[in-house]
C-alpha positions as CSV (number, residue, x, y, z in Angstrom):
1,X,136.3,130.0,92.2
2,X,138.7,128.8,95.0
3,X,138.1,125.8,97.3
4,X,139.6,125.5,100.7
5,X,141.4,122.3,101.6
6,X,141.9,120.9,105.0
7,X,144.5,118.3,104.3
8,X,148.0,118.1,105.9
9,X,150.8,119.4,103.8
10,X,148.4,120.5,101.0
11,X,147.8,124.1,99.9
12,X,145.1,125.9,102.0
13,X,143.1,126.3,98.8
14,X,143.0,125.3,95.2
15,X,141.2,126.7,92.1
16,X,138.2,125.2,90.5
17,X,139.2,122.5,88.0
18,X,141.8,121.0,90.3
19,X,142.2,117.2,90.2
20,X,144.0,115.7,93.2
21,X,145.5,112.2,93.1
22,X,145.3,110.5,96.5
23,X,148.0,107.8,96.3
24,X,147.7,105.3,99.1
25,X,148.5,101.7,100.1
26,X,145.8,99.2,99.1
27,X,145.2,98.7,102.8
28,X,143.5,102.1,102.9
29,X,143.6,104.4,105.8
30,X,142.3,107.3,103.7
31,X,138.8,107.8,105.1
32,X,139.8,110.8,107.3
33,X,141.4,112.5,104.2
34,X,138.5,111.7,101.9
35,X,135.8,112.8,104.3
36,X,137.7,115.9,105.3
37,X,137.9,116.8,101.6
38,X,134.1,116.4,101.2
39,X,133.2,118.2,104.4
40,X,135.2,121.4,103.8
41,X,133.9,124.4,101.8
42,X,131.3,122.4,99.9
43,X,127.7,123.0,98.7
44,X,127.3,119.6,97.1
45,X,129.5,116.5,96.5
46,X,129.4,113.2,94.5
47,X,131.1,110.0,95.7
48,X,131.8,107.7,92.8
49,X,132.4,104.3,94.4
50,X,133.9,101.4,92.4
51,X,135.1,99.8,95.6
52,X,132.1,99.8,98.0
53,X,128.3,99.9,97.7
54,X,126.2,103.0,98.3
55,X,125.2,101.7,101.8
56,X,128.9,101.4,102.8
57,X,129.5,104.9,101.5
58,X,126.6,106.2,103.6
59,X,127.9,104.5,106.7
60,X,131.3,106.1,106.2
61,X,129.8,109.5,105.8
62,X,127.7,109.0,108.9
63,X,130.7,107.7,110.9
64,X,132.8,110.8,110.0
65,X,129.9,113.2,110.5
66,X,129.8,114.4,106.9
67,X,126.5,116.2,106.0
68,X,124.7,113.5,104.0
69,X,122.1,116.1,102.8
70,X,124.9,117.4,100.4
71,X,125.7,114.0,99.1
72,X,125.1,112.2,95.8
73,X,126.5,108.6,95.5
74,X,127.2,106.6,92.4
75,X,127.3,102.9,93.2
76,X,128.9,101.0,90.4
77,X,128.8,97.5,92.1
78,X,125.2,96.7,93.3
79,X,123.5,96.2,89.9
80,X,126.3,93.9,88.6
81,X,126.4,91.8,91.8
82,X,122.6,91.5,92.1
83,X,122.5,93.4,95.5
84,X,119.3,95.2,96.5
85,X,119.4,98.9,95.6
86,X,118.0,101.6,97.7
87,X,115.9,104.2,95.9
88,X,116.5,107.9,96.2
89,X,117.1,110.8,94.0
90,X,120.6,111.2,95.3
91,X,121.6,107.6,94.7
92,X,122.8,106.6,91.2
93,X,123.7,103.2,89.7
94,X,125.4,102.0,86.6
95,X,125.0,98.5,85.2
96,X,128.5,97.3,85.9
97,X,131.7,98.6,87.5
98,X,133.4,98.8,84.1
99,X,130.6,101.0,82.6
100,X,132.9,103.9,82.1
101,X,130.5,105.8,79.8
102,X,127.8,105.5,82.4
103,X,130.1,106.7,85.2
104,X,131.2,109.8,83.2
105,X,127.6,110.5,82.3
106,X,126.5,110.5,86.0
107,X,129.5,112.8,86.9
108,X,128.5,115.2,84.1
109,X,124.8,115.2,85.1
110,X,125.7,115.8,88.7
111,X,127.9,118.8,87.8
112,X,125.2,120.2,85.4
113,X,122.4,119.8,88.0
114,X,124.0,121.4,91.0
115,X,125.4,124.9,91.4
116,X,127.9,126.3,93.9
117,X,131.0,124.6,95.2
118,X,131.0,121.0,94.0
119,X,133.4,118.2,94.9
120,X,133.9,114.7,93.5
121,X,135.5,111.8,95.4
122,X,136.3,108.9,93.0
123,X,137.1,105.8,95.1
124,X,138.9,104.4,93.2
125,X,140.6,104.7,89.9
126,X,142.6,101.5,90.8
127,X,139.5,99.5,91.4
128,X,138.1,100.8,88.1
129,X,141.3,99.5,86.4
130,X,140.7,96.1,87.9
131,X,137.3,95.9,86.1
132,X,138.0,97.9,82.9
133,X,141.7,97.9,82.5
134,X,144.4,100.6,83.0
135,X,143.7,102.3,79.7
136,X,140.0,102.7,80.3
137,X,140.6,103.8,83.9
138,X,143.1,106.5,82.8
139,X,140.7,107.7,80.1
140,X,137.9,107.9,82.6
141,X,140.1,109.9,84.9
142,X,141.0,112.2,82.0
143,X,137.3,112.7,81.1
144,X,136.3,113.5,84.7
145,X,139.2,116.0,85.0
146,X,137.9,117.8,81.8
147,X,134.5,118.0,83.4
148,X,135.9,119.4,86.6
149,X,137.6,122.1,84.6
150,X,134.5,122.8,82.5
151,X,132.2,123.1,85.6
152,X,134.7,124.8,88.0
153,X,134.6,121.9,90.5
154,X,137.4,119.9,92.2
155,X,138.0,116.2,92.6
156,X,139.9,113.7,94.7
157,X,140.9,110.5,92.9
158,X,142.0,107.4,94.9
159,X,144.9,105.4,93.4
160,X,146.8,102.4,94.9
161,X,150.2,102.7,93.2
162,X,151.3,99.1,93.8
163,X,148.6,97.8,91.4
164,X,149.7,99.9,88.4
165,X,152.7,99.8,86.1
166,X,155.1,102.8,86.1
167,X,153.8,104.1,82.7
168,X,150.2,104.1,84.0
169,X,151.2,105.9,87.2
170,X,153.1,108.5,85.2
171,X,150.1,109.1,83.0
172,X,147.8,109.5,86.0
173,X,150.3,112.0,87.6
174,X,150.4,114.0,84.4
175,X,146.6,114.2,84.2
176,X,146.2,115.3,87.8
177,X,147.1,118.7,89.2
178,X,148.4,117.6,92.6
179,X,149.3,114.5,94.5
180,X,148.7,113.6,98.1
181,X,150.7,110.5,99.1
182,X,149.9,108.4,102.1
183,X,152.7,106.1,103.2
184,X,152.3,102.7,104.9
185,X,152.8,104.3,108.3
186,X,150.0,106.8,107.6
187,X,152.2,109.9,107.1
188,X,151.2,112.2,104.2
189,X,153.1,114.4,101.8
190,X,151.7,116.6,99.1
191,X,153.0,118.0,95.8
192,X,151.1,120.6,93.9
């Protein structure tokens, strides 16, 4: 199954199983790319957030007018930080932001439970590395990519290059199928 993309300089479509690295400055500026990825040609999507809470993800989706009825959100922060958690069948939590097995389990369950065109936005692999280390973060990325391939879904994985050593960045690039790079001035380039 092919998925349309609406991202400057990227191909107009990619096959199921495609994992895209979104390399960007730690200052961000990626919300339009991320929400455009989720909005286009999608029946259901999962946002895995190691950077913000579910509430903040919901606010972003609302601000960019992304259909929240298609959304599942995995909040990795709220339980660990003792924040109140909103209930809901489409909101998922793990015990801590470094619970990599829990994260992968939620991703797999989401892909098993939903049919059609499914997308995953993982924001961010770099933040996961802050909590779990580079090796665990890269392994988690690899496991998620294998699930995308198995279930014919696609994913966008946020990475801040300045926080990783060159070997880790090379490994992440080898695991992914394409790279969208956002420069400090906001311009983008893509290599697939």
